[in-house]
C-alpha positions in Angstrom: 1.7 19.5 12.1 0.0 16.5 12.1 -1.0 15.4 8.7 -4.1 13.1 7.6 -6.3 11.9 4.5 -10.3 10.9 6.0 -12.8 9.2 4.0 -13.6 5.7 2.6 -10.4 3.8 1.1 -9.5 4.6 -2.3 -11.0 8.1 -1.5 -9.5 10.0 1.4 -9.8 13.5 1.6 -6.5 15.3 2.6 -6.7 17.4 6.3 -4.4 18.6 8.9 -5.8 17.4 13.1 -6.7 20.5 14.9 -6.4 19.5 18.5 -8.0 16.5 19.1 -10.8 16.0 16.7 -11.0 18.7 14.7 -9.5 18.9 11.2 -9.3 21.4 8.3 -10.3 20.5 4.8 -7.4 21.0 2.5 -9.3 18.7 -0.5 -9.6 22.2 -2.0 -6.0 23.3 -1.8 -3.8 20.0 -3.0 -4.9 16.5 -4.6 -3.8 14.0 -2.0 -0.8 14.0 0.1 1.1 12.7 -2.1 5.0 12.7 -4.2 3.3 16.3 -6.2 2.5 17.4 -2.7 5.6 16.9 -1.2 7.9 17.8 -4.0 6.1 21.3 -4.0 7.0 21.7 -0.5 5.1 19.6 1.4 3.3 20.8 5.0 5.3 23.9 5.2 2.8 24.7 2.0 -0.3 24.7 3.5 0.7 25.4 6.8 -0.8 29.6 6.3 -3.9 27.7 4.8 -4.5 25.9 7.8 -3.9 29.0 10.7 -6.2 31.0 8.2 -8.8 28.5 7.9 -8.1 27.8 12.1 -8.7 31.5 12.8 -12.1 31.7 10.7 -13.3 28.5 12.7 -13.6 26.4 9.5 -13.4 23.3 11.4 -14.9 20.2 10.9 -15.5 17.0 13.7 -13.7 14.3 12.6 -16.2 12.1 14.8 -16.3 8.6 13.6 -14.7 9.0 10.0 -12.5 6.8 8.7 -8.9 7.1 9.4 -6.9 6.9 6.1 -3.2 6.4 5.7 -1.8 9.9 5.8 0.3 9.6 2.6 -1.4 8.7 -0.7 0.2 5.3 -1.8 4.1 6.3 -1.6 6.4 5.3 -4.8 8.7 2.9 -2.3 8.2 1.9 0.9 11.9 0.5 2.7 12.6 -1.4 6.0 15.6 -1.7 8.2 15.6 -5.1 9.2 17.3 -5.6 13.5 17.9 -2.1 13.7 16.9 -2.8 17.7 20.0 -3.6 19.8 17.4 -5.7 22.1 15.4 -6.9 19.3 18.6 -8.6 17.7 19.1 -10.1 21.2 15.9 -11.1 21.0 16.0 -13.1 18.1 19.5 -14.7 18.4 21.1 -12.5 16.0 24.4 -10.3 15.9 24.4 -5.8 15.8 24.4 -5.2 12.1 27.4 -3.5 10.6 25.2 -1.3 8.5 21.6 -1.4 8.0 19.8 -4.4 6.9 18.2 -3.3 3.6 14.2 -4.5 2.2 11.8 -3.3 0.6 8.2 -3.9 1.4 5.4 -3.6 -1.5 3.4 -0.5 -1.0 0.8 -2.0 -2.2 0.3 -3.2 1.3 -0.3 0.6 3.2 -3.5 0.7 5.0 -5.2 3.3 7.9 -4.3 2.8 11.3 -7.9 1.0 12.5 -8.4 -1.2 9.2 -8.6 -4.4 9.6 -5.7 -6.8 8.9 -5.9 -9.8 6.7 -4.0 -13.3 6.9 -2.8 -14.5 3.6 -3.7 -17.6 2.1 -1.5 -20.6 3.7 -0.5 -18.3 6.7 1.3 -20.3 9.7 3.1 -17.3 11.4 1.8 -14.2 10.9 3.2 -11.6 13.4 3.3 -8.0 14.4 5.8 -5.1 14.9 5.4 -1.5 15.7 7.5 0.6 14.2 8.5 4.2 13.7 8.2 5.5 10.3 9.9 8.2 8.1 8.1 10.0 5.4 10.9 11.7 3.0 10.4 14.8 2.2 13.0 15.9 -0.7 13.8 13.9 -3.2 17.1 12.4 -1.8 20.0 10.9 -3.3 24.1 10.5 -2.7 23.0 12.9 0.7 26.8 15.1 1.9 26.3 13.7 5.6 23.6 12.7 7.8 22.9 15.8 9.2 22.0 17.0 5.4 19.8 14.3 5.9 17.1 16.2 8.4 16.7 18.7 5.0 14.9 15.5 3.7 12.4 14.6 5.8 8.8 15.8 5.7 8.1 13.7 8.9 6.9 10.4 11.3 4.9 8.2 11.1 3.1 5.4 13.9 3.1 1.9 11.9 2.6 -1.7 11.7 4.7 -4.1 9.8 3.5 -6.9 10.2 5.1 -9.6 8.2 4.4 -13.7 8.0 7.4 -15.6 9.8 7.3 -18.5 7.6 7.2 -16.4 3.9 9.8 -14.3 5.1 12.4 -17.0 7.0 11.3 -20.6 5.5 10.6 -20.2 1.9 14.5 -19.4 0.5 15.2 -16.1 -0.7 14.7 -12.3 0.1 12.0 -10.9 3.0 10.1 -9.0 0.7 7.7 -12.6 0.2 7.1 -12.3 3.8 6.4 -8.3 4.4 3.9 -7.4 1.7 0.6 -9.2 1.6 -2.1 -6.7 1.1 -3.2 -5.1 3.8 0.5 -5.5 6.0 1.6 -2.0 6.2 -1.0 0.1 8.7 0.4 3.4 8.6 -1.0 6.7 10.9 -3.1 8.1 11.8 -1.0 10.7 10.9 2.3 12.3 9.2 3.6 14.7 12.0 5.9 16.7 11.1 9.2 17.2 12.7 9.1 19.9 14.0 5.9 18.6 17.3 8.5 15.8 17.7 11.3 17.4 19.9 13.4 14.2 20.0 12.6 11.8 17.7 15.5 9.5 18.7 13.8 9.3 22.6 10.2 7.9 21.8 8.1 5.3 23.7 6.5 2.2 21.6 3.9 -0.2 22.9 2.2 -3.2 21.6 -1.3 -5.1 22.6 -2.6 -8.2 21.6 -5.7 -8.7 22.6 -5.5 -6.3 25.4 -1.7 -8.0 26.8 1.1 -5.6 26.6 3.8 -7.4 24.1 6.0 -5.0 22.9 7.7 -2.5 25.2 10.4 0.1 23.8 11.7 3.4 22.9 13.3 4.3 20.3 16.8 5.2 22.2 17.4 2.0 21.7 17.8 2.2 17.6 21.1 0.8 16.3 21.4 3.5 13.1 18.3 6.4 13.9 16.5 7.7 11.0 19.3 10.2 9.8 21.7 7.4 9.8 18.9 5.3 8.4 18.4 8.4 5.8 21.0 9.3 4.8 23.0 5.6 4.0 19.4 4.5 2.4 20.6 7.0 -0.5 23.8 6.3 -1.4 22.7 3.1 -3.0 19.0 4.1 -4.0 17.0 7.7 -4.7 14.6 7.8 -2.5 11.0 10.2 -3.8 9.3 12.8 -1.9 6.1 10.7 0.1 8.5 7.2 0.0 7.7 5.7 3.1 11.2 3.8 5.4 9.8 2.3 8.0 12.5 1.8 10.4 13.0 -1.3 12.7 10.8 -2.7 15.5 12.0 -3.0 19.6 12.1 -6.6 21.2 8.3 -8.4 22.1 7.3 -9.6 18.4 5.8 -12.9 18.3 8.2 -15.6 17.1 10.7 -13.5 19.9 8.7 -15.8 22.3 8.7 -19.5 23.9 6.9 -21.2 22.5 6.2 -18.4 19.8 2.8 -16.7 19.3 1.0 -15.9 16.4 -1.6 -13.4 14.9 -5.4 -15.4 15.1 -8.2 -14.2 12.6 -10.1 -12.3 15.8 -7.1 -10.6 17.6 -6.9 -6.6 17.7 -3.5 -5.4 17.8 -3.1 -1.2 19.7 -0.3 0.2 19.1 1.3 3.4 20.0 4.4 5.6 19.5 4.6 8.9 21.8 3.7 11.9 20.2 2.8 9.9 17.1 -0.7 8.5 18.1 -2.5 5.4 18.2 -3.7 2.5 15.8 -5.9 -0.6 16.1 -6.2 -3.1 14.0 -8.2 -6.2 13.8 -6.9 -9.6 11.5 -9.1 -10.9 10.0 -9.1 -14.7 8.2 -8.0 -15.4 3.9 -9.6 -14.1 1.3 
């Protein structure tokens, strides 16, 4: 299944995609795709309802309606840094021996086609196409990497927008370069694992103003999604509905010579095989 949320920001309705441009509305069945939803059975709990309503023809056209992030604001967003061998080489940094973890403020989460706003004082805003993991079951001290498979609700496309000067030149943790408003577009949908034959072999792209900047594959991940979930669970508790951004392939703005930074008016378009597409316009500070 492909779960999505439709409607104005702050008033999205939970739904499931049917075909290319149809959906089944689930707003009378579940309040939202939030922690309670995932803890209460998640996607499997609505599979029968979706099948029944599809058979009855209770399918609506998506048309030009706004699509929000496929999950409600999560308890936390955890990110993995330098998780692609070719991206590590691009930045001139050593391949990490263990996952590099940092947090991103949950209120950065926006829809896949919402505007991305440059923060005040920004000089080096950058892009990062990434695979997102949505946690389905509370995860703490998982016993094995294999066990992590049962704790994943699905996958989603994310843009881990970053401000490199804030991140790397202002001291302290990466959090300050990652957590400006609108810095985590996600979606258009949450894709359940049964829809993706091999999450470790998905093509990834990102264009800026029609020019291809990132081309990569999840095949070059240093730590795959199952390793990541198992690893993180050894240090903190992952709650249902939490989001993990798993790192980016090469082609980020700071990897070019000269470096390339986002400007107001730029358009980012990104995609991952099987997970859909996003399109964001960059807007100036407020």
